[in-house]
C-alpha positions, 0 to 999 in steps of 0.5 A: 750099316751105312746105309743103316745110320744114314736110315736112324739119323732121318728118323732122328730128323724127324722125330724131332723135327715133329715134336719141335712142330708140335711145341710151337702149335701149342704155344700158337693155341695158347697164345690165341686163347690168351688173346681171345680171353682177353677180347671177350673179357674186356677191362671194366669201364666204371660209370655213373649209374642211376637207381629208380631215377637218382643219379649215381656217381661213381666219386660218391661213398658207399655211405653217401650212395645208400643214404640217396636211394629211399628204397634201402632206407631199412638197411641204411637205418639198421647201419647207422646203428653201429659203427660199420660205415665209420670203420668203412675208411676211404682207403680201403676198398669193399664190395656191399649186399644192399637188401632193399625194403622189400627183403625185409618185409619177407622176414618172420614179423618181429625178426627186424623189431628184435634185431634193433634193440640195443641188447641186441645190437651185437647179432645185427651188425654181425647180420650186417658184417655177413653183407659186407666183403672186404676188397671191390668184387664186381660180377665178372668176380662173382664166378658161379662155385665161387666162395666169398668171406664175409667180414661176419667171417663166414661165407657167401656161395655165388650160384645162379638161379634158374634164370641164369642170374647171380645169386649169393647164398638165398639172394638174387643180385638185381642190380650190379655193378654199382660203383663207388669211390670206396667200392661196389654196390650190388642190390638183392632181394633177400636179407642175407642171414648168417648160419649159427655155427653148430655146437659140437657133440 
């Protein structure tokens, strides 16, 4: 009877020791994984950059930068006709997806002219708000499959193109992480057009 008791006690001790070992190994694996993740994703360093030969300082505002780049002229003219830039206060941070002029040339003939009409300014403002997200999102935050809510209220879907490059909806991100004093600019090759809500039957 004593022998059986000791045998049972030894088995219990072995079981407890094994459980402690497993817990220890799990903790080690989690710690190692966290260290590896930190090494693979170092802190994002905000740097000055160059767009079409123009030096862009991270200390400049979004408004200043988009006015500096000639290839943003159509988008800039459109947003200047709305109060959006004035509403993007310095104490807030924004992510803005700016289409190149070439993106507007892909639109249906007369679409841009129609948006610029005085009676269409509300639609134009909604269109531009669909290119702006509150908060600072670098490409490391734009994870494929993620949806981000725009100022317009509708969502953009982040995905990858066939070459593995980032997209938002139907637009490829061709220039990324242009840091500004009040946010980030990403350059895109298509105009983002919000889909109208379907009428309920």
